[in-house]
Structure formats: structure tokens, C-alpha cells
N, C-alpha and C positions, 0 to 999 in steps of 0.2 A: 326683500326676497327671502322666502323661507327655505331653509336647507334641512333636509332630513338627516337624522343622526344615525350612524351605523350601530350605535349602542342601544337604540331603542329609547322610547320616551322616558321610561322610568329611570334608566341608567343615565340618560342625559340630564334629568333633573337632579339626580344624585351627584353628578359630576359638577353641575353648577353650584349646588349647595356646598360641596367640598371646596370648590374654588373660592367661594365667598368666605367660608370659614378660614381658609388659608390666608386670604388677604387680611381678615380681621386679626388673625394671629400675628402676621408680619407687622401690621400697624401697631399692635400692642408691644411687640418685641422692640420695634424701633423707638416707641415712646419710652420703654423701660431703660433703653440705652441712653436716652437723652434726658431722662427724669429719674435720677437716682436719689433715694432717700437715705440720709445718713444721720447718725446720732453722735454727739460729742461725748468723749470719754476722758477721764474715768467717770464711772457711774458712782452713785452714793455708796458709802461703805468702804471697807478695806479691799484692796486689789485682789487678795486671794479669794474673795467671795463673789467675784463677778462672772464666773463661768456660766451659771445658769441664766443670768441676765443676758449675756451675749448671745446664747443660744436662743433665748426668747426673742431678742431683737430680730435675728434672722428668721425665726418662725413666723413672726407677724408681718414681715415684708421689708425690713430695713436691709439695704444693700451694702452700706458702708458704716464704719466708725472713724471718727476723726479726733485725734488727740490735740492738746494744746500744751504750752509750756510757759508758766509764769512763776507762781509761787507754790504750786502743788506738786503732783507727780510729774516726773519728767516726761517728755513727749514720746519716748520709745518704749518704756517698760509696759504700759498698758497694752500697746500694740503687740509686743512680743508674746504676752500672755494670750491674747486673742488669736495670734497666729497658730499657737499650739492647740487652743481650745475649740475654735469655731472656724472651719475652713470656708464657710459660705460668705464671709464678710470681706469686703475690700478695706484695706487699712491705710489711713492717711494721717499726716501731721499738718495741723493748721493752727499754729505754725511752730517751726523750730527757728529761733533767732539766728541770723547769720553771724552775729558777733560773739556769741557766748560759747562756741566751740571752735577750737583751732581747725584749720582745714583738714589735716590728716585724720583727726579724731572724728570730724563730721563724716568724712568719707567711709571710715570704718563702721560707724553706726548705721549709715544708710545701706551700705553693702551687706551688713550682717542681717538686718531685718528683711532686705530684699531676698537674701538667701534663705531665710526662714519661711518666707511666704511668697514663693515664686509667682510672679504675675499679679500679686494682690496688694503690693505695697506702693504707695505714692509718697514722695517726700515734698512737703511744702516748706519753702524757705521764705523768710521775711525779715524786715529790718527790726521788727519789734518796736520798742519805744525807749526814750531816754530814761524812763523810770526803771524799767527792767534791766536794760543794758548797762547804764551808767550808775544809777543809784544803788541797785541791788547787786550787780556783778562787778563793779569797779572797772568797766571797760569803756573807754571814750566812745561816745555815740557820734562819730564823725563820718561824714559822707556816706550815709546809709544806702543811697542808690548804688554807689560804686561797690560797697561791701556785698550787697545782695548779688549784683551782676557778677562780681568776681567769684563768689562762692558757687554760683550756678555754673559758671564756665569751668571752674576747677573740678567740680563734681562730674561734669560731662567728660572731661579729660581723664580723671581718675577711674571712672566706671568703664572706660574703654580698655582698661588693663595695662596701659602703657606707663612707663616711668614718666613722672611729671616733674619737669624742671622749668618752671615758668615764673616770671615776674608780672604780677598783676598790679593794678593801681593801689590796692589796699593791703596786699601781703605778697610774700614771695615763698615759693615752695621749691626745694632743691632735692631732687632725686627720690621722690616718693612713688612707690608702686603698691597698689592694693594687693594684699594677699588673699582676698576673698573675691571670687568672680561669680556674681549672681547668675543663675540660669536665665533669668529674665531681667533685662534692664529696667529699673523702676522709672516711672514717670516723675518728672520734676515740675512742680508748680511754684509760682511766685505769688506771694501775698502782696497785694497792691491796693493803694488808695487813690492816688491821683494820676494825671496823664503820663508822666515819665515812667513810673513803675508799671502802670498798666500796659504801656507800649512795650516795655521790656519783656513782660510776661508773654505778650503776643509774639514777639520776635524770637525769643531765646528759650522758651520753655513750652511745656505741654498744656499750660493753662494758667488761669489766675484764680487766686483765692481772695474773695472780697468779704467785707465785714462791716457791721454797724451802718447799714443803709436800709432805706425803705424799698419796697417793691417797685415804686415808681422811679427809683434812682437807677435800677439795674441796667436798663437799656443804654444809659449814658456811658457807663463804664464798660459794658460788654462791647459796645460799638468800637471803642478805642482798642480793645484787645484784638478783636477780629480784623480790624483794619490793619493793625501792625503785623498780623500773621500772614498777610498777603494771600489770602484764600485758603490757607491750610486750616485744618480743624483744631480748635482749642476748647478745652473744658473751662467752664466757669463754676467754681465751687463757692457757695455763699454760706458763711456761718450766720444762721438766723436765730435770733434770741426769741424764745417762745415760753409762754406760761398758759397752758390751756385751763383757765379758770374764768368763771363768769362773775367772780367777785371783783368787778371792774375797779372800784375805788381802792380796794386793798392792793391790787396789782399795780395801778398807776402810782400810788404813793410809794411803794417799794421800788418801782422801776426808776423813779426820779433819782434815787441814791446811785443806782448803777450808771445811769446816763451822766450824772454830774461827775462821777469818778472818772469816766472815760473821756468825756468831752472837754475836760480841762487839761488833758494831756495834749501837748502841742500838735502832734501828728494827726490826732483825731479832730481837734478843733479846726485845723486847716482843711481837713477833709470835708467837714460839714459846711464850712464856708464855701468850698469849691462846689459842693452839691447845691448851694443856694439856700441852705438852712441857717446861714449866719444871722440874719435879722431876727429869726425866731429864738435864737440862743443867746443873743447879745446881752439881754438882761441877766441871764444866768452867769455869763462870763464876767460882767461888771460886778455883780454882787460877790462872786467868788473871789475876784481880785481884791475886793475891799475887805475880805475876811469874814463876810456875813454868809455863812454856809446855809443857815435856815432860809434866808431870803433867796439864795441861789436856787434852792430846791423849789421854792414857790414860783420862781420865774420860768420853770420848765412846764410848758403848756401840755394839756391833754393831747393836742394835735401832734406835738413832737413825740410824746410817749407812744401814741398809737402808730406813728410812722415807723418807729425804730424797734418796737417790741410787738410781736405777734401774741395776741391774747383773746380770750373769749371762749366759747364752747369748743370742743374738739372739732366739730364740723366747721365752725367759723374759722378756726385756725387753719384747717386744711385748705379752705378757700383762699385765705391770705397767702399761704405757702404756694398755692397754684399760681398766684399772681407773680411771684418771684420767677417761677418757671416760665411763665408767659413772657417775662421781660428778657429772658435769655440765660437764666441759670440752668445748668445741667445737673448739678448735684447740690441738694439742700442738706447742709450739715447742721442739724438742729442742735441748739444749745438750750437745755432746759434751765430756766432761771427759777430759783426757789422763792418767788415773790409772794406766793400764797402758801403759808405753812400748813394749811389744812389739806393741801393737795397730795394725793398718793402718786408719787412720781412714776412708779412702775406701771400703774394703771393708766396714767397720762400718756406714757410712751406708747402703750398699746393703742390707746384711743387716737393718737396722732397719726398712727399708721393705718387707721381705719379698721382696727380690730377691736371687737368687744372685750 
């Protein structure tokens, strides 16, 4: 049945067009909320020279920056600079080890950065590894699940502003109260590899941070997080290692060094076994254990490299990153690997965002 419009035919058409445009806008807005594009910091060069880089990241479409903490800059300082320099970026840590800061010190750092960037800071907590925690920092790497869980529970208590006097499984806090009350409580994410930690992220945090996995692996880990969340919304942040270079042989050869360095750390070896990549990596593990590093590198197949490292032309890389989103990732925290020394990293970051 035809219904006449009191607006007249021309106005009716205009209204329909406006409605379609609004729906397209809303669809785009929803997609931007569920598909955030981030970059790992610090960027190349000294920290004091990053201001223009950060503004350029926001200009070309990056929504987030994510810091890490191992043997370079600490996880908070690059974000503190960005908080002052570039208000368009969300700031996150991926990750801060739960072992290497005492609870009160951790709470102060988190609250301070949340106070510096209201509503823009997310704290990612993880166990890290025995290499970073025990070998480099002299802290026993014991019961990592409990330590992460306890640190998250403590932060939730401390950020409420109440005095904390609690005995957790891995530490005790007596009479601590934060002197900084952020205007906006920061989101807390848990870095997770296998079932137990992934479920913890779903139950007791705002989301999970995942790492060193292929796009085809994402649905397996995301399902555990969302199932444990019991229907509540959870973010899935993936650190994705990327090198937008078409010099395939150069990239693969250099990538084997990065893969061997990580996959011989027990937590990552166990993760790859759990994902089902154990048979493909067993030759590398055997050669590494025997002390033959060159043979270990040769045992890493092109298929393993291509699964764990995004590479190719910028357009091909964007397609591969899209597959992570399709699997359930909500934020892609790209980590540029300098596998091709001829690559202009600044131009590459623009290209990965789809900007010329």
C-alpha cells in the first residue's frame, strides 16, 4: 500500500537519503568502536623527539598507543609524554609485569597516569616471563597466575579510594590508601596466553591482551574470555607483529631470529603447543636444546613465520590485520619489527593506517 507523505515527494526522498546516511554513519561508528587501530611505543629515536610522531599517528587514523616493558623504556613514561602531547590517543600498557613493582608502587603509577589522561588510560597487567622477572629483576617467578590475579584485585580495591588491608595469596598489604583519585577509573586488562589466565581476564577484568598468535588462533582465545565474562562486554587487544615489506625472503630470515628468541621461553613454548603449533616448532626446540642455534633457525618454516608475523605490501598487511578483527580482536596494537632495514618506518606506519 502506498502512503502519501505530508512532506512532499522531494522532501520525502531527502528524508530517506538522510536516514540512509545516518545508518551508514552509525554502522561506521560502531565499527570504529569495535575495531581500534593502535601502535606500539616507544617509536624509534629518543623519547623527547616523539611529539610530532604521535600527532601524526592520530592524524592518519590510529586511535591508541600501547607501551611495553622489558629492557627498553619503562611502560609509563612514553604514555605520560603522550598524555601531555596528544589528547586524541588512548593510552595503554601491554604489558606491565605484575612481579616487578610492589603493589603500592603499582597503584601509584596507575593512578597517576589515569589522573594525567582522564578516561584515556588502560592498564594492562601480565605475568611477563621468567627471563624478565627472575633473570633480569631477581624476583622469583612463582605462581604467576596468582600474582596477576592478586595484583588486579588489589588495584580494584586501591582505585576505590578505600584503605586496603588485605592478605592475598601472593602478598599482603596493610593500611595502604591511594592519595591520588583519578577522575575516571582506568580500565584494567589482563595479558593472557592459555585457558586459566584467559578465563581470569574474562571474569575479573575489562578485557584480555593477547600476543604471538596468528589470526586463525584468535577465535579460540576470544571464546574463552567471553565465555568467562558471562555475557558482559570484554575487549580483546592483540599485539600484532608486522613488517610491511615485500622483500619476503629478507623479512622471513630476520623473523626467524625473533621467533626463536620468544618461542624458547617456556611460557610462549607452552602457548604455541596449546594452540596446536607444537609439531611445527618441535624441530626448532630440539635443535635449540642441543645448542645448535643455526639449525634451530632453519627448522622454523615459512608457514610458521607467515602465521605469526604480518608482512607483505601495506594493502596485504591491512587484509591480514582485518582477519584478526574478524576473529574477535577489538584493538590491534601493531608492533613494527625492523626486519627490513631498508624500510622507512614512519612511512610504513602511515601506509598501515591506509594513508598515503
